C-alpha positions in Angstrom: 29.9 -2.9 73.1 26.4 -4.6 74.5 25.0 -2.3 71.9 26.4 -3.8 69.4 26.1 -7.3 70.0 22.6 -7.2 70.6 21.8 -5.4 67.7 22.7 -8.3 65.8 26.4 -8.5 65.8 26.6 -11.4 68.1 24.0 -13.5 66.1 25.9 -13.3 63.2 29.4 -14.6 64.7 27.3 -17.5 66.0 25.8 -17.8 62.4 29.4 -17.8 60.7 30.4 -21.0 63.0 27.0 -22.9 62.2 27.3 -22.1 58.6 30.8 -23.3 58.3 29.9 -26.6 60.0 27.4 -27.1 57.2 29.8 -25.9 54.7 31.9 -28.5 56.0 29.5 -31.3 55.4 28.5 -30.0 52.1 32.4 -30.5 51.1 32.9 -33.8 52.3 29.3 -35.3 50.6 30.1 -33.2 47.7 32.9 -35.4 46.3 30.2 -38.5 46.6 26.7 -37.2 46.1 25.0 -35.1 43.7 23.6 -31.6 45.0 19.9 -32.9 44.4 20.2 -35.7 46.8 21.9 -33.6 49.8 19.7 -30.9 49.2 16.5 -32.9 49.3 17.6 -35.0 52.3 18.5 -31.7 54.3 15.5 -29.8 52.8 13.3 -32.4 54.2 14.9 -31.8 57.7 14.7 -28.2 57.5 10.9 -28.2 56.6 10.1 -30.8 59.3 11.6 -28.4 61.8 10.2 -25.6 60.5 6.7 -27.2 60.6 7.6 -28.8 64.3 8.5 -25.0 66.0 5.1 -23.6 63.9 3.0 -25.5 65.9 4.6 -23.7 69.0 3.9 -20.2 67.3 0.5 -18.4 68.7 -2.2 -17.6 66.5 -2.6 -18.0 62.4 0.9 -16.2 61.6 2.9 -19.1 61.7 4.4 -19.6 58.3 2.3 -16.7 57.3 4.0 -13.7 55.2 2.6 -10.6 53.8 5.8 -10.2 51.6 4.7 -12.9 49.0 6.6 -11.6 46.0 10.0 -10.8 47.8 9.8 -14.4 49.4 9.2 -15.5 46.1 12.5 -13.8 44.9 14.5 -14.8 48.0 13.5 -18.4 47.8 14.6 -18.7 44.4 17.8 -16.7 44.8 18.7 -19.1 47.9 18.1 -22.2 45.0 20.8 -20.7 43.1 23.0 -19.9 45.7 22.9 -22.9 47.0 23.5 -24.8 44.0 26.7 -23.0 42.8 28.1 -22.9 46.4 27.8 -26.9 46.3 29.6 -26.8 42.7 32.2 -24.3 43.9 33.2 -26.7 47.0 33.4 -29.5 44.1 36.0 -27.3 42.6 37.7 -25.4 45.1 39.9 -25.8 48.3 37.5 -25.1 51.6 39.1 -21.7 52.7 39.6 -20.5 49.0 35.5 -19.9 49.0 36.1 -17.6 51.1 37.3 -15.3 48.3 34.0 -14.7 47.3 32.3 -15.0 50.8 34.7 -11.4 51.0 33.0 -10.1 48.1 29.1 -10.2 49.3 29.9 -7.1 51.4 30.5 -5.2 48.2 27.4 -6.3 46.5 25.3 -6.0 49.7 26.2 -2.0 49.9 25.5 -1.9 45.8 22.2 -4.0 46.0 20.7 -2.2 49.5 20.4 0.8 48.0 18.1 0.2 45.0 15.9 -2.6 47.1 16.1 -1.3 50.6 17.1 2.6 50.4 19.9 1.8 52.6 23.2 3.6 50.9 26.7 3.1 52.5 28.6 6.1 54.0 31.8 7.6 52.5 33.3 6.1 55.3 31.4 2.8 54.9 32.4 2.5 51.2 36.2 2.8 52.2 35.9 0.4 54.7 34.5 -1.8 51.8 36.9 -1.2 49.1 40.0 -1.8 52.2 38.2 -5.4 52.4 38.0 -6.0 48.3 41.9 -5.4 48.6 42.2 -7.9 51.3 40.2 -10.2 49.1 42.6 -9.6 46.0 45.9 -10.9 48.3 43.7 -14.0 48.8 44.9 -14.5 44.8 48.4 -15.9 45.0 48.5 -16.1 41.5 46.6 -13.2 40.1 43.2 -13.3 38.0 45.1 -15.4 35.5 44.7 -18.6 38.2 40.9 -18.1 38.2 38.9 -21.0 36.7 35.3 -22.5 36.2 35.1 -23.0 40.2 35.5 -19.1 40.5 33.2 -18.0 38.2 30.5 -20.3 39.7 31.6 -19.2 43.3 31.4 -15.4 42.2 27.4 -16.3 41.0 27.1 -18.2 44.5 28.2 -15.0 46.5 25.7 -12.6 44.1 22.7 -15.0 44.4 23.4 -15.3 48.4 23.8 -11.8 48.7 20.1 -11.2 47.1 19.0 -13.7 49.3 20.4 -11.7 52.3 19.1 -8.1 51.1 15.7 -9.6 50.2 15.6 -11.3 54.2 15.9 -8.0 55.6 13.6 -6.3 53.2 11.1 -8.6 54.4 12.2 -8.3 58.2 11.3 -4.6 57.8 7.9 -5.4 56.8 7.1 -8.9 59.0 8.4 -10.4 62.3 8.0 -13.9 61.2 11.2 -15.0 61.1 10.5 -18.6 60.6 8.4 -18.3 57.4 12.0 -17.0 56.3 13.9 -20.3 56.5 10.6 -22.3 56.0 9.9 -21.2 52.3 13.1 -21.3 51.0 13.7 -23.9 52.1 10.6 -25.8 50.9 11.6 -24.2 47.3 15.0 -26.0 47.4 13.5 -29.5 48.1 10.8 -29.3 45.6 13.6 -28.3 43.0 15.9 -31.1 44.4 13.4 -33.5 44.9 12.3 -33.6 41.1 15.6 -34.2 40.0 16.1 -37.0 42.6 15.3 -39.7 40.5 17.8 -39.0 38.2 20.9 -39.0 40.5 20.2 -41.2 43.7 22.7 -42.6 45.1 22.1 -45.4 48.1 23.4 -43.6 51.6 25.5 -45.5 54.0 24.3 -44.6 57.6 26.9 -42.5 58.4 26.2 -40.3 55.3 22.5 -40.0 56.1 23.1 -38.9 59.5 25.9 -36.5 58.1 23.1 -34.8 55.7 20.4 -34.6 58.5 23.5 -33.1 60.6 23.7 -30.7 57.7 19.9 -30.0 57.9 19.8 -29.4 61.3 22.8 -26.8 61.3 21.7 -25.1 58.4 17.8 -24.6 60.2 20.0 -23.2 63.2 22.6 -20.7 60.9 19.4 -19.5 58.6 17.1 -18.6 61.7 20.1 -16.8 63.2 20.9 -14.7 60.1 17.2 -14.0 60.0 17.2 -12.6 63.1 20.7 -10.5 63.0 19.2 -8.8 59.8 16.7 -6.9 61.8 19.7 -5.4 63.9 22.0 -4.6 61.1 22.5 -3.6 57.9 22.9 -5.7 54.7 26.2 -4.7 54.0 27.3 -4.7 57.4 26.0 -8.3 58.6 28.2 -9.3 55.1 31.1 -7.8 56.4 30.9 -9.7 59.5 30.3 -12.9 58.0 33.9 -12.8 56.9 34.6 -14.2 60.4 33.6 -17.4 59.0 37.4 -17.6 57.5 38.4 -18.5 61.0 36.3 -21.5 61.1 36.9 -22.5 57.7 40.8 -22.1 58.0 40.5 -24.9 61.4 38.2 -27.1 59.8 39.8 -26.8 56.3 43.3 -28.1 58.2 41.8 -30.2 61.2 39.3 -32.0 58.6 40.6 -31.6 54.8 44.4 -31.2 55.2 44.3 -27.9 53.8 46.4 -25.0 54.8 46.0 -21.4 53.3 49.5 -19.8 52.5 51.2 -16.5 54.0 49.2 -14.3 51.5 46.0 -15.9 52.4 46.1 -15.0 56.0 47.5 -11.2 55.5 44.0 -10.8 52.9 41.8 -12.5 55.3 43.0 -10.2 58.3 42.3 -7.2 56.4 39.2 -8.7 55.3 38.1 -9.2 59.1 39.1 -6.1 60.2 37.2 -4.1 57.6 33.9 -6.3 58.6 34.3 -5.3 62.0 34.8 -1.6 61.6 31.7 -1.8 59.5 29.6 -3.1 62.2 30.6 -0.6 64.5 30.2 2.0 62.3 26.7 1.1 61.5 25.9 0.5 65.1 27.4 3.9 65.7 25.1 5.1 62.9 22.0 4.0 64.4 22.9 5.3 67.8 23.1 8.7 66.7 19.8 8.4 64.6 18.4 7.0 67.7 19.4 10.1 70.1 18.2 12.6 67.0 14.7 10.9 67.1 14.5 11.2 70.9 15.6 14.7 70.9 
């Protein structure tokens, strides 16, 4: 278990807590502000934090990257995922967005093969399919109950997964995790700033503080995720991200008064267990590979 945590699982668990808090702030502010305003403010915070941290890094590597094309694609995917998740939180209940976080491991397994050369084992595919069955349990009205918000959330999951897979690709070629936080958020800031004059609304001090808090929380969460992707396969990381459901249920109930039904808890239990199994299976595979190399 110690090796599993040191391999990145513990970082993913910490990430789920921070990102769930960031999502809660997103849902709270989404009702009163357009996406460009919130993400422009938070983007300034994240970029400023990256620049501040970079001052303490040695040499010229502070924000340099050797994977420029992959970084540009990751930045674009991050911008699209952020916009789609923002719109999804406007249309769906907080915990309901978790349905699509549950689909991300399947996307990760499909994308990781051609991009990373990491193909899921038959056992891993079995766990992934089991997790998808759990996701289906979260649709109490079946697919007939799906609306525009669900389609947007599905796109958010796809672009979010692409960003994560590209992060692991970049992490395999360079160790500068700060650059992976800086450039996607700089792209998000520039895109949102271009639209800001058309949607700006004066922000009370309390809302401005929330937006700044969102930026700080997002900075920590995304750096943790970049570090975690160095130790775990993309499909294992996205599977462990299902633990975010625990935080989303608690925050949704305590802050927004949204209590999921029994089927939601059943489905969530299935997908969370499948995620834990995938992370453990990935840990065992890496341990076996290490023993074969030493032999």
